[in-house]
C-alpha positions as CSV (number, residue, x, y, z in Angstrom):
1,M,41.9,-50.1,-3.3
2,I,38.6,-50.9,-5.6
3,A,36.7,-49.5,-8.2
4,D,33.0,-50.3,-8.6
5,F,31.4,-50.6,-12.1
6,H,27.5,-50.4,-10.3
7,H,26.3,-49.3,-7.5
8,D,22.8,-47.7,-6.4
9,F,24.0,-44.8,-3.8
10,L,22.6,-42.0,-6.1
11,T,18.8,-43.2,-6.4
12,E,18.6,-45.6,-3.2
13,A,20.6,-44.4,-0.5
14,N,19.1,-40.4,-0.4
15,G,22.6,-39.0,0.7
16,D,25.0,-36.6,-0.8
17,L,27.0,-38.1,-3.7
18,S,29.9,-36.3,-3.4
19,L,30.5,-37.9,0.3
20,F,30.4,-41.1,-1.0
21,G,32.7,-43.7,-2.2
22,R,35.9,-42.2,-1.0
23,E,37.6,-45.3,-0.5
24,T,36.9,-46.2,-4.2
25,V,39.3,-45.4,-7.4
26,I,36.5,-44.8,-9.6
27,S,32.7,-45.9,-9.3
28,V,29.7,-46.2,-11.7
29,C,26.5,-44.2,-10.3
30,A,23.5,-45.9,-11.8
31,L,20.3,-44.2,-11.8
32,F,17.7,-46.5,-11.2
33,R,14.4,-45.7,-12.9
34,G,12.3,-48.1,-11.0
35,K,8.7,-46.1,-10.6
36,R,10.0,-42.7,-11.3
37,N,8.6,-40.6,-13.9
38,V,10.5,-38.7,-16.5
39,T,10.3,-35.4,-14.3
40,E,11.8,-37.3,-11.7
41,I,14.4,-39.1,-13.7
42,F,15.6,-35.5,-14.7
43,D,15.7,-34.2,-11.3
44,W,17.9,-37.3,-10.4
45,L,20.1,-36.3,-13.5
46,E,20.5,-33.0,-11.9
47,K,21.4,-34.2,-8.5
48,Y,24.1,-36.2,-10.1
49,K,25.6,-33.2,-12.0
50,K,25.6,-30.9,-8.9
51,E,27.1,-33.6,-6.4
52,H,29.3,-36.0,-8.6
53,R,33.0,-36.4,-7.9
54,K,35.5,-36.5,-10.6
55,N,36.1,-40.3,-10.1
56,Q,32.3,-40.8,-10.6
57,Y,30.6,-41.7,-13.6
58,L,26.7,-41.9,-14.6
59,A,24.7,-45.2,-15.7
60,L,21.1,-45.3,-16.7
61,E,19.5,-48.6,-15.4
62,D,16.4,-49.4,-16.9
63,C,15.9,-46.5,-19.8
64,G,12.6,-47.3,-21.3
65,Y,11.4,-44.1,-20.8
66,L,13.5,-42.7,-23.5
67,N,12.4,-41.2,-26.8
68,E,14.0,-39.3,-29.7
69,E,13.5,-36.1,-27.7
70,L,14.4,-37.4,-24.5
71,I,17.9,-39.0,-25.7
72,E,19.3,-35.6,-26.8
73,K,18.5,-34.0,-23.4
74,I,20.0,-37.0,-21.7
75,E,23.2,-37.3,-23.6
76,C,24.4,-34.0,-22.3
77,Y,24.9,-35.9,-18.7
78,K,27.4,-38.1,-20.6
79,P,26.3,-41.5,-19.2
80,L,28.8,-44.1,-19.7
81,C,26.1,-47.1,-20.3
82,A,22.5,-47.8,-20.0
83,T,20.5,-51.0,-19.4
84,L,17.6,-51.3,-21.8
85,T,15.3,-52.9,-19.2
86,W,15.5,-54.4,-15.5
87,N,14.2,-57.8,-14.7
88,L,11.0,-57.8,-17.0
89,E,9.6,-56.4,-20.3
90,N,9.3,-53.1,-21.2
91,E,9.1,-50.7,-24.0
92,L,12.4,-51.3,-25.5
93,A,13.5,-55.4,-24.8
94,G,13.0,-58.3,-22.8
95,G,14.3,-58.5,-19.1
96,C,15.8,-61.8,-17.7
97,L,12.5,-62.8,-16.7
98,S,10.7,-62.3,-19.9
99,S,10.5,-64.2,-23.3
100,A,10.3,-60.7,-25.2
101,G,13.1,-59.8,-27.6
102,L,14.4,-56.3,-28.7
103,K,11.4,-54.0,-30.0
104,K,12.0,-51.6,-32.7
105,T,12.1,-48.7,-30.6
106,G,14.7,-50.6,-28.5
107,S,17.0,-51.3,-31.6
108,E,16.7,-47.5,-32.7
109,L,17.7,-46.7,-29.4
110,V,21.0,-48.9,-29.3
111,K,21.9,-47.5,-33.0
112,R,21.8,-44.3,-31.6
113,F,23.7,-45.5,-28.2
114,D,26.2,-46.8,-30.8
115,K,26.4,-43.3,-32.5
116,N,27.2,-41.4,-29.5
117,G,29.6,-43.7,-27.4
118,I,27.1,-45.2,-24.6
119,F,27.9,-48.6,-24.2
120,V,24.6,-51.0,-23.7
121,D,24.6,-52.7,-20.4
122,C,23.3,-56.1,-20.9
123,A,22.9,-56.5,-16.9
124,H,18.8,-57.8,-17.1
125,L,18.7,-58.6,-20.7
126,N,17.4,-62.1,-21.2
127,E,19.4,-63.7,-23.9
128,K,17.4,-63.3,-26.9
129,S,17.5,-59.6,-26.6
130,F,21.3,-59.8,-25.5
131,Y,21.9,-61.3,-29.1
132,Q,19.9,-59.0,-30.9
133,V,21.3,-56.1,-29.5
134,L,24.9,-57.3,-31.1
135,E,23.6,-57.3,-34.4
136,H,23.2,-53.2,-33.7
137,T,26.4,-52.5,-31.7
138,D,29.9,-53.8,-30.4
139,K,29.4,-51.0,-27.5
140,I,28.3,-53.8,-25.1
141,V,29.3,-54.6,-21.1
142,D,27.9,-56.1,-18.3
143,S,28.0,-53.8,-15.3
144,H,26.9,-56.6,-12.7
145,T,26.4,-60.3,-12.9
146,C,28.0,-63.8,-12.2
147,C,28.7,-66.9,-14.1
148,K,25.8,-69.0,-15.2
149,E,27.8,-72.1,-15.3
150,I,28.7,-71.6,-11.6
151,C,25.2,-70.4,-10.7
152,D,22.5,-70.9,-12.9
153,H,20.7,-67.6,-12.4
154,P,18.6,-65.6,-15.2
155,R,20.6,-62.6,-14.2
156,N,23.9,-64.4,-15.0
157,L,25.8,-65.0,-18.4
158,S,26.9,-68.1,-20.1
159,F,30.4,-68.5,-20.9
160,S,28.7,-68.0,-24.6
161,Q,27.8,-64.5,-23.8
162,V,31.0,-64.0,-21.9
163,K,32.8,-64.6,-25.1
164,E,30.9,-61.9,-27.1
165,I,31.5,-59.2,-24.4
166,V,35.6,-60.3,-24.8
167,L,35.5,-60.2,-28.3
168,R,34.4,-56.8,-28.2
169,R,36.5,-55.4,-25.8
170,G,33.9,-54.9,-23.6
171,L,33.8,-55.0,-19.6
172,I,32.0,-57.4,-17.0
173,G,31.7,-56.5,-13.4
174,I,31.1,-59.6,-11.0
175,T,28.3,-58.7,-8.8
176,F,28.5,-59.4,-4.7
177,V,24.9,-60.3,-5.0
178,G,24.2,-63.4,-3.0
179,K,21.9,-65.5,-4.9
180,F,23.9,-64.6,-8.2
181,L,26.8,-66.4,-6.4
182,K,25.5,-69.2,-4.9
183,S,21.7,-71.1,-5.4
184,E,21.9,-72.0,-1.7
185,G,24.0,-71.7,1.3
186,Q,25.5,-69.1,3.3
187,V,27.8,-66.7,0.4
188,S,31.3,-65.2,1.5
189,T,34.1,-63.7,-0.6
190,E,35.1,-67.2,-1.4
191,D,32.3,-67.5,-3.5
192,V,33.3,-63.8,-5.4
193,F,36.7,-65.1,-6.1
194,I,35.1,-68.6,-7.6
195,H,33.4,-66.6,-10.1
196,T,36.2,-64.2,-10.6
197,D,38.7,-66.4,-11.0
198,T,36.6,-69.2,-13.2
199,L,36.2,-66.1,-15.8
200,V,39.6,-64.9,-15.6
201,Q,41.3,-68.2,-16.2
202,K,39.1,-69.1,-19.1
203,F,38.9,-65.6,-20.7
204,G,41.8,-63.5,-19.1
205,I,42.5,-60.5,-16.7
206,R,41.7,-57.5,-19.0
207,S,37.6,-58.1,-19.3
208,F,36.8,-58.3,-15.4
209,C,36.3,-56.0,-12.8
210,F,33.8,-55.9,-9.7
211,G,30.2,-54.4,-10.1
212,S,28.9,-54.6,-6.0
213,D,25.5,-53.5,-6.2
214,F,25.6,-52.1,-2.8
215,Y,22.8,-50.1,-2.0
216,G,20.8,-52.2,-4.7
217,T,20.6,-55.1,-2.3
218,E,20.7,-56.3,1.0
219,D,21.9,-59.8,-0.2
220,L,25.6,-59.7,0.3
221,P,28.6,-62.0,1.5
222,S,28.7,-62.4,5.1
223,D,32.2,-60.8,4.8
224,L,31.7,-57.9,2.0
225,K,29.0,-55.5,3.2
226,N,31.0,-52.5,2.0
227,Y,34.1,-51.3,0.2
228,F,36.1,-51.7,3.2
229,D,35.7,-55.3,3.2
230,A,37.4,-55.4,-0.3
231,G,40.8,-56.8,1.8
232,N,38.7,-60.0,2.7
233,L,38.3,-60.6,-1.2
234,R,41.8,-59.8,-2.2
235,L,43.0,-62.0,0.3
236,H,41.5,-65.0,-2.1
237,F,43.6,-63.8,-4.9
238,E,46.7,-63.7,-3.1
239,N,46.2,-66.8,-1.7
240,A,45.8,-68.5,-4.7
241,G,48.7,-67.2,-6.2
242,Y,48.1,-64.1,-8.3
243,K,50.4,-61.4,-9.1
244,S,49.7,-57.9,-7.4
245,K,49.5,-56.3,-10.8
246,D,46.8,-58.9,-12.1
247,I,44.8,-58.1,-8.7
248,D,45.1,-54.6,-9.2
249,A,44.0,-55.0,-12.7
250,I,40.7,-56.7,-11.5
251,F,40.3,-54.7,-8.4
252,F,40.3,-51.0,-10.1
253,Q,43.0,-50.6,-13.1
254,N,40.4,-52.2,-15.7
255,L,37.6,-50.1,-14.6
256,E,39.7,-47.0,-15.0
257,K,41.4,-47.9,-18.0
258,F,38.0,-48.4,-19.5
259,V,36.3,-45.4,-18.3
260,I,39.2,-43.1,-19.3
261,K,39.3,-44.5,-22.7
262,N,35.5,-44.5,-23.4
263,N,34.0,-41.5,-21.0
264,G,37.3,-39.4,-20.8
265,M,38.1,-38.1,-17.3
266,T,36.2,-34.8,-16.1
């Protein structure tokens, strides 16, 4: 069993969401902006509303299109979290491949999110924007990332950033994206374990889960291409001496508890 804090099936797979992910305890479906206009975004929101199963929840990825009018409309779909940017600078903030900080429109949106219980997903933010977001909210997560001290990629979090999220009782999803796990060479489930174990040993069990990025990338570990391969990953934890209850916490219970607490079961 596994839960997933981030996948892109909704907008990238062109399939029926209700038929997807039956092997997951809970999954969070990202609505990726990409080149979609506002009308198309709301068409996808309606698709989510129509097709999603009770154990599927919504996240927004790159919500630079939101303004005062649209945020009222989008709140009706009850997103659990939202990234302000993708990798580059947008209307709200600086992404991880830019130097811009949090903009006035971004800070106002963060305050609105905070008021309405929507978590800022700091995936894709640069450090400057990350710390500026913390000035306006404690509701912060990272749905799909890895450890920068192991692999120095702009999309990864430093120990200092992880600490800030943990202190605020946020949640971090370790992702399966190969270039975030290792700078060169073939990637396997062992690398996912190394990132997870490093952070768990330093910060504790409660704050970590997995955010696969399935359907958002083809750059995946050789033995972790889908949810059915999760057993390959679990073996590393078992062989390292993790107790079953701690493995279950990382694999599905942490995300399950977080979603129930902050979004409610629908």
